[in-house]
C-alpha angles and dihedrals in degrees: 000000000000093000092054091046087054092051093051091051088051092053094253111112114176120254128215110279116269118260109245116259090213144007104318144079125256092236140003131196125216113180108306094346129090117197119195125204115232110297120200127213099263118141136186110254125354128056122330114206122225133183142038131324110244095026118046094005135050128226088256093056090046091052088055091048089054091051090053090047090053091049089050088053090052089050090053090048092049090054089059103038099030097223128047089210083080088068106115100174141356096227104179139004121196114191129191116196119196098229135193115226107283095018107132104162099101095128089057092052090046092051086078087070100040095049089048094054091048091050090051103039103022114206089354087060090060108106148159113266146187122199109196125185115219131183096229140013128190114280091006087285111178097213136015121185136193121194137194113205130183113220135191111256 
């Protein structure tokens, strides 16, 4: 439970996994890989951001949303594997950024996720990544993230 202890010390306690908004599971394990469904930036308590980056929201707010989405992915992963200390490597991160027309700073927004994963897992947290701008996300969510994680069997 070292990873969760580190998250608590950083002020990022894990929340309960989000309930699916449709007919799917939040995360699924195949062999030593765990695939998450897209996780938004919802949090328990505190402010929930809504809207488009570059219009209603700043890069800094989007950065925080990306951190929250990463934490929600970790919550979904924990629900499948039981202990985040089993994470061997963050393999791939796919980020969707709800972007206003002309907004092209998706990589800066997604750095919120990438930097958090590196802070938590060190070298194991460095990953391949895509940062994609989209014109809408469900419920006006600013950021949605999927992860692929390799775990110890």
